[in-house]
N, C-alpha and C positions, 0 to 999 in steps of 0.2 A: 504493499499499499504506499510505499515511498514515491514521492515525486522524482522523476528522473529527466535528465537532459540527454537526448540523443543527437545523432547527426541530422536526423530529420526533423527536429524540433523538440517540443517538450511533451511530456506524458506521464503516466503513472505505471508502476509495476504492481500487479494485483495477484494475490493468491486465491484460486478459486477451488471449490470443492464440488465435484461433478456428480450429478445423479443420472446416470444413463438409464434409458428404458422407462422414463417417466411417461405418464399419460398425456402431459402437455409440456411444451416448452416454457420455461419461466426463468428469469434472472432476478435474484433478490433473496434476501435473508442472510443469516449469519451462521457459520459453523464454527464453534469454538468461542473462546473469550479473549478479551484483551487484545493486544498487539498481534497475537498470533491467529486471530479470527480470519476466516476465509469467506469470500463471497460465494453463495450457493447458486449453481447454475444446473438447472434440470433441463434435460434434452430427451427427446423421444428416440433418438438414434441409439442403437446398442453399441456396447464396447467391442466391436468386431472390426479389424482392419483399419482403425484409426477414425471410424465414422463418427463416434461420439466426440472425439477431440475436435474434428472439423466443425461439427454442429455447435460445440461450445464456442469456438472462435467466432462463428457467424452470430450466434446469440448475443455474445458480449458486444460485438461490433454494433449490432442493432440497438442494444440497450444503451450504449454510449453515444449513439448517433454518429458513428464514423464508418468508413468503408472497411470491408474485411481485410484489405491489405495493410491497414493500420493497426491490426491486432496480430501480435506475434508470440507464438509459443516459445518460452524460455526453458522450461523444464517440466517434467511429468508426462511425456507423451503416452506412457502406458500405465499411468496411476490416476486414481481418483482426485488426488490433490495435485494441481498444476499451478505454475507460475507463468503469467503472461504479461507482456508489455502492451500498453494501449497508447498509441500516438494521438493525442488530443490536446486542444489548447488548455492551458491552465488559467484560472482555477476551475474551469468547467469541468474537467475530468475528475478532480478531487471531490468537488460538490456532488457530482452525479454518483460517485462511489459511495459517498456518505448516505445519500439517499437510499441507494440499493441495499446497503448493509443493514438497514433498519427493519 
């Protein structure tokens, strides 16, 4: 959840907790407590051949109002807990993250 500056501009690094195979797609909620809390992302795709990971990246892009190419997987390709970078203008990205984490 730390702000970061990259070559392409500013953005945030977010830890997400994935719920694959959900009844409907949803971005929002908190998994865990304190500074280690993760944003919950539920996707309908199953965790097969990276389908759920791609669905998570698309869902997060939509939730933050950015294009899919502005959302990058940093770590956790085969895990439910993933770290992603979102290239979005500050403070808009941080504000949106706060809204989604509630």
